[in-house]
C-alpha positions, 0 to 999 in steps of 0.5 A, a space after each residue: 283194433 285196426 284190421 291189417 292186410 300185411 302178409 296175408 290178405 283179409 280172410 273175407 277178401 280172399 273168400 270173395 275172390 275164390 267165390 268170384 272165380 268159381 262164379 265165372 266157372 259156373 257162368 260158363 255153363 249157364 245161358 248167356 243171358 244169365 250174365 245180365 241178371 247177375 250184373 243186375 243184382 251185383 249191388 244187392 247180393 254178396 259174391 257167396 249169395 250169387 254163387 249159390 244162385 248160380 249153382 241153383 239156376 244151373 240145376 234148373 237149366 239142366 233139368 229142362 235140358 234133360 226132361 224137356 224134349 223141345 229144349 234137349 236138342 239145344 245146348 244150355 249155353 245157347 238158350 235165348 232169354 225168350 226161353 223163359 216165356 216158353 216155360 209154364 207154371 206146371 214145368 216149374 212145379 215139376 221141377 220142384 217135385 224133381 228136386 226131392 230126389 234126382 241123380 247127378 254124376 252117379 250120386 243121389 241128390 235129395 232136397 227137403 223143404 229148405 233146399 227146394 225153397 232156396 232153389 225156387 227163390 233163385 228162379 223167382 229172382 231170375 224171372 222177376 229181374 227179366 220181367 221187370 226189365 220187360 224182356 219177358 212177358 210172363 212170370 210163371 215162377 211167381 205163380 208157384 207156391 213156396 214149399 211149406 216150411 216146418 219149424 225144426 226144434 232148436 238143438 242146443 247143449 244144456 248147461 251140464 253138457 257145455 261143462 262136460 264138453 269143456 272138461 273133455 277139451 281140457 283132458 281128452 279122457 274120452 277121445 280115441 287113441 289116435 285123437 289123443 296123439 294130437 290132443 296135447 298139441 291142439 287142446 289150448 287152441 281147441 279150448 279157445 275156439 270152442 269157448 269163443 263159439 259158446 261165449 260169443 255166439 259168433 258164426 264159424 266163418 267169423 271165427 276162422 276169419 279172425 286175425 291176431 290184430 282183431 283181438 283187444 284184451 284191453 276191452 275184451 273185444 273182437 273185431 269180426 266181419 259179419 255175414 252181411 259184409 260189415 265189420 263190428 266189435 263183439 265182446 267176451 267174458 272172463 272165461 273166454 279171455 282166459 282160454 284166449 290168453 292161454 292160446 295166444 301164448 302157444 300161438 306165439 311159438 308157432 311159425 305160420 306158413 307164408 301168407 298165414 302170419 296174421 291168422 289167429 287160429 291155425 291148423 295142424 299145417 300151420 295155415 289159417 284153420 278152415 270152417 271144415 276143420 272147426 266143424 270136425 273138432 266140434 263134432 269130435 268133442 261133442 260126441 264124447 258128451 252126447 250121442 242124441 244130438 248132432 252138435 255143430 258150430 251153429 248149434 253152439 251159436 244156438 246154445 249161446 243165443 238161448 242162454 243169453 235170452 234166458 238170462 236177460 229176456 231181452 230179444 233185441 239184445 240177443 238179435 244185436 249180439 248175434 248180428 240178426 238184421 231182423 229181430 223176428 228171426 231171433 224171436 222165432 228161434 230163441 223166444 220159443 218155450 215149447 221145449 221147456 213146456 214139453 219137459 214140464 209136461 213129462 214130469 207132470 204125468 205119473 205112471 205109478 202112485 208114489 
């Protein structure tokens, strides 16, 4: 199960290169001192994380430029690092309030508590870096409380919904006429993809990054590149094996576009399938099963995690299989019995005597 970078470069390496190029574009719109900050966190943050921080910091500096009269006359790229000492706690609180709703290029942008928290985290990181480097004397970002995070109920498929979804992938009976035109050509691929997501709990980015050389049927294992930047092996059961073997037979008959020869899952254009394409196909089949739940690839991951925990009761095993670094993350999401208790409570209340 050695990863080979022959015709096409490893997916995650390619993605990192794209993120680095995007990062350079965003950096060109930020104050020059931000370059020092991003060099400073280079060893502790991935290319994707740094790009996300750059976008968030750009939003902050654009807010200052548009709403602070003292700063509006200076180009953002010309802001000196000393500007950070001119900003007060109240300024940052107004920024967090602004994030709830603002307009950008004739588009209405909203941020709920998670979006606000992420952007405030980026700002806190920037301030902490320059404060520790003794290039500024104040740290107002540390004085602003993080938005209160309300836990959301975990959305997942029930066992009967999983079965119905897989049945739908096989026969496509509830698909529209236009969807059925492509179903015959893609159903073995779609079955392998959805079975893999449901049967291993892997992330969609890990799934689309799979190469042919990452599959080992001798041990029913897959070599995947985890979110944290490391490779690991996960294993799959008989049902996933059956779906994968069926797809591999079809896959051998396809001639991929140059540069995509080693990609396991291919799009209709015979290129490595994208995250967006997988999200769309999951949505397509899920809508034939349930209209009450918004099912995404991540919800299939939640379905797997919940099922594994209910079957084993081992939260550490679930954390290991899902690739969670902190078991508390796993416990928060999968050891919650509130939903089951609420369902039990509904059955206890009788509106009429039998």
